[in-house]
C-alpha positions in Angstrom: 0.0 0.0 0.0 1.3 3.4 -0.9 2.5 5.7 1.9 1.3 9.3 1.7 3.5 12.2 2.6 1.9 13.8 5.7 1.3 17.5 6.1 -1.2 19.9 7.7 -1.8 21.8 4.4 -4.9 19.8 3.4 -6.5 19.9 6.8 -8.9 22.5 5.4 -10.3 19.9 3.1 -11.8 17.9 6.0 -15.6 18.0 6.2 -16.9 18.5 9.8 -20.3 17.9 11.3 -19.2 18.5 14.9 -21.8 16.1 16.2 -21.0 15.0 19.8 -21.0 11.4 21.0 -21.1 9.9 24.4 -19.5 6.5 25.1 -20.1 5.6 28.7 -19.3 9.2 29.8 -16.5 9.8 27.4 -17.4 12.7 25.1 -15.9 12.9 21.6 -16.3 14.1 18.0 -15.6 12.1 14.9 -12.9 13.0 12.4 -12.3 11.3 9.0 -8.7 11.4 7.9 -7.9 13.0 4.6 -4.7 12.9 2.5 -1.6 14.3 4.2 -3.0 14.5 7.7 -1.2 13.2 10.7 -1.7 12.9 14.4 -0.3 16.4 15.0 -2.2 18.3 12.3 -5.4 16.7 13.4 -4.7 17.6 17.0 -4.2 21.2 16.1 -7.6 21.4 14.5 -9.3 20.3 17.8 -6.9 21.7 20.4 -6.2 18.1 21.5 -2.8 16.6 22.0 -1.8 13.6 19.8 -1.0 11.7 23.0 -4.6 12.1 24.0 -6.1 11.2 20.6 -4.1 8.1 19.9 -4.8 6.1 23.1 -8.5 7.3 23.1 -8.7 5.3 19.8 -6.8 2.4 21.2 -3.8 3.3 19.0 -0.2 4.6 19.4 1.5 7.5 17.6 3.5 4.9 15.6 0.3 3.9 13.8 0.1 5.2 10.2 -3.3 6.8 9.6 -5.3 5.9 6.5 -7.4 8.1 4.3 -11.0 7.8 5.3 -10.2 6.4 8.7 -12.6 7.4 11.4 -11.0 8.8 14.6 -12.6 9.8 17.9 -11.5 13.2 19.1 -11.8 13.4 22.9 -13.5 16.4 24.5 -12.3 17.4 28.0 -11.7 20.4 30.1 -8.8 21.5 27.9 -10.9 21.8 24.7 -14.6 21.7 25.8 -16.6 24.4 27.5 -20.2 24.8 28.8 -19.5 27.7 31.1 -18.2 30.4 28.8 -14.6 30.1 30.0 -11.6 29.9 27.7 -8.1 31.3 27.1 -7.6 34.6 25.3 -6.2 32.9 22.2 -9.2 30.5 21.8 -12.5 30.6 20.0 -15.8 28.9 20.8 -17.2 26.6 18.2 -20.6 24.9 18.8 -21.0 21.1 19.0 -24.3 19.4 18.5 -26.4 16.5 19.8 -29.0 15.0 17.4 -32.3 14.7 19.2 -33.8 11.2 19.2 -37.4 9.9 19.4 -39.1 10.9 22.6 -35.8 12.2 24.1 -36.2 14.7 26.9 -34.1 17.7 27.8 -33.4 16.0 31.1 -31.9 13.0 29.3 -29.8 15.2 27.0 -28.5 17.2 30.0 -27.5 13.9 31.7 -25.4 12.9 28.7 -23.4 16.1 28.7 -22.1 17.0 32.2 -25.6 18.0 33.4 -25.6 21.1 31.3 -28.4 23.3 32.4 -31.8 23.4 30.7 -31.4 27.2 30.6 -28.2 27.0 28.7 -29.7 24.5 26.2 -32.6 26.9 25.6 -30.5 30.0 25.4 -27.8 28.5 23.0 -30.4 27.1 20.6 -33.0 30.0 21.0 -35.7 27.4 21.6 -38.0 26.1 24.3 -37.7 22.5 25.4 -41.4 21.9 24.6 -40.9 22.7 20.9 -37.8 20.6 20.1 -38.4 17.9 17.5 -36.7 14.6 16.7 -33.8 15.1 14.4 -33.0 18.6 15.7 -29.2 19.4 16.0 -29.0 20.9 19.4 -26.0 22.8 20.7 -24.9 21.2 24.0 -21.5 22.9 24.4 -18.5 24.4 22.6 -15.2 23.1 21.5 -12.4 25.6 22.3 -9.9 25.9 19.4 -6.9 28.0 18.9 -8.0 31.0 16.9 -4.8 31.3 14.9 -4.2 27.6 14.3 -7.6 25.8 13.7 -9.7 26.6 10.7 -12.8 25.6 12.8 -12.4 29.0 14.4 -13.8 30.7 11.3 -17.3 29.5 12.3 -16.9 30.3 16.0 -17.3 33.2 18.5 -15.2 34.9 21.0 -17.9 34.8 23.7 -21.0 32.6 24.5 -23.9 33.5 26.7 -23.8 30.7 29.3 -25.0 30.1 32.9 -21.9 28.7 34.6 -23.8 26.8 37.3 -25.7 23.8 36.0 -29.1 23.1 37.5 -30.8 19.9 38.6 -32.8 18.6 35.7 -34.6 15.7 37.3 -37.9 17.4 37.5 -38.0 18.3 33.8 -39.3 15.5 31.7 -41.2 17.0 28.8 -41.0 14.5 25.9 -39.8 15.7 22.5 -42.6 16.4 19.9 -42.6 13.7 17.2 -42.1 14.5 13.6 -44.3 13.0 10.9 -43.5 9.5 9.7 -41.8 10.4 6.5 -39.3 12.7 8.2 -38.7 10.1 11.0 -37.9 7.5 8.4 -35.0 9.6 7.3 -33.9 11.0 10.6 -33.8 7.6 12.3 -31.1 6.6 9.8 -28.9 9.4 11.1 -28.8 8.2 14.7 -25.4 7.5 16.2 -23.7 4.3 14.9 -21.6 2.7 17.6 -18.0 2.0 16.8 -17.3 -1.1 14.7 -15.0 -3.7 16.0 -12.5 -5.4 13.6 -12.0 -9.1 13.9 -9.7 -11.3 11.7 -11.2 -13.0 8.7 -10.6 -16.7 8.5 -11.1 -16.7 4.7 -8.8 -13.8 3.9 -6.1 -12.7 6.4 -5.7 -9.4 4.6 -9.3 -8.3 5.1 -11.2 -7.6 8.3 -14.8 -8.4 9.1 -16.5 -5.5 10.9 -19.2 -6.3 13.4 -21.6 -3.4 14.2 -22.9 -3.4 17.7 -25.8 -1.2 16.8 -29.2 -2.3 15.6 -29.4 0.6 13.2 -29.4 -0.3 9.5 -28.6 2.1 6.6 -30.7 2.9 3.6 -30.0 1.2 0.3 -26.9 2.7 -1.2 -25.4 3.8 2.1 -25.8 6.1 5.0 -25.5 9.3 3.0 -28.2 8.5 0.4 -30.9 10.8 2.0 -28.5 13.7 1.6 -27.9 13.3 -2.1 -29.0 16.1 -4.5 -28.8 15.5 -8.2 -27.4 18.8 -9.6 -27.3 17.5 -13.1 -23.5 17.0 -13.1 -22.1 13.6 -14.2 -18.8 12.1 -15.3 -17.7 8.7 -16.5 -14.3 7.1 -15.9 -12.3 4.7 -14.0 -12.5 4.2 -10.2 -9.9 3.0 -7.8 -10.1 2.2 -4.1 -8.5 3.0 -0.8 -8.7 1.1 2.4 -11.0 2.3 5.2 -12.7 0.8 8.3 -15.8 2.9 7.6 -18.8 1.5 5.6 -18.7 -2.2 6.2 -21.7 -2.1 8.5 -22.6 1.5 9.0 -22.9 2.3 5.2 -20.7 5.4 5.5 -18.9 5.5 2.2 -16.3 8.1 1.1 -14.7 9.3 -2.1 -11.7 11.3 -3.4 -12.4 13.2 -6.6 -11.1 16.3 -8.2 -13.2 19.4 -8.9 -16.1 18.4 -6.6 -16.5 20.4 -3.4 -15.6 18.7 -0.1 -18.7 17.4 1.7 -20.7 16.8 -1.5 -22.6 13.6 -1.6 -22.0 11.8 -4.9 -23.9 8.9 -6.5 -21.5 6.3 -7.9 -22.9 3.8 -10.3 -21.1 0.7 -11.5 -22.5 -0.1 -15.0 -21.1 -3.6 -15.0 -23.2 -4.6 -11.9 -26.0 -2.0 -12.2 -25.4 -1.2 -8.5 -24.9 2.2 -6.9 -23.7 3.8 -3.7 -23.7 7.3 -2.2 -20.4 8.6 -0.9 -19.2 11.8 0.8 -16.3 13.6 -0.8 -13.4 13.9 1.6 -11.0 15.7 -0.8 -9.2 15.6 -4.1 -7.3 12.7 -5.6 -3.8 12.5 -4.0 -1.0 13.4 -6.3 0.6 9.9 -6.7 1.1 7.2 -9.2 -1.9 5.1 -8.0 -4.2 8.0 -8.9 -3.1 8.3 -12.5 -6.0 7.9 -15.0 -8.6 7.7 -12.3 -11.8 9.7 -12.1 -12.4 8.8 -8.5 -11.1 6.7 -5.6 -13.7 5.2 -3.2 -13.4 3.3 0.1 -13.1 -0.4 -0.3 -16.4 -0.9 1.5 -18.1 1.1 -1.2 -16.5 -1.0 -3.9 -17.7 -4.1 -2.1 -21.2 -2.7 -2.0 -21.0 -2.1 -5.8 -20.0 -5.8 -6.3 -16.6 -4.7 -7.7 -13.1 -6.0 -6.7 -10.6 -3.8 -5.0 -8.9 -2.8 -8.2 -10.0 -0.5 -11.0 -13.4 -0.6 -12.7 -15.7 1.7 -14.7 -18.1 4.0 -12.9 -20.6 6.8 -13.6 -20.5 9.6 -11.0 -23.5 12.0 -10.5 -23.7 15.0 -8.2 
């Protein structure tokens, strides 16, 4: 497998949702590695040390990151705030919780350090009685270095916060339900628990990934509801890159030139008449393996298309 030169220059190509997750009290964000990123450049984005990020993911700093790899970015006192306190050289950037069916503000508060109901209402300019399933709710702020992290562009110098959290046990107003059509889509976007690799007995070079969640993804992948056909299309040859994402959660990724990062593209394999939807992580890396290719997709996406992990013809729509 080719080894990419690592640099922080392409960090700006990363697409961020900044949706927060809670794993038994451990708060984190998800980051998908793009070409030329390393532990240190990723750490600078989130104001988190590489020595924190690597063990949080069960890895060491000697581990070589792969394009499309999903990393958990820990949120702690050094880079996460709910009380409006930060250093002078830092900027507040909101992080979000996706409201689930019948989820109460009390439950949301319990997930994120007992943040006060008053703060949740103030930050989101909303009353707890009006929040609906699928709402992206601000539950705190990541503190990033203003002069180093490009996330600071979407942040603020101050937040209006009540420093002392309040007891939320008496508040138990259920969330208002959306209509069934909206729910069908939103439910697909609930948190997917981390996948656990286990060795394959049939092929030692490939891992089988077991999803511990009961969630299933829509036909074509997790990103299919977000696809918009803008009338653009291109035909050419596709290659692959290795990624742990997609084998069970349906999160497929692509590298393609001249398509904005974060765009959801539809990739069709004429030979099998199958299609997948993938999120663009960045441009094709400047290397021999990319010569003559229109796009590179994660190996899980190629598997969904029924194509081998080599080169094959595709039609890309976006």
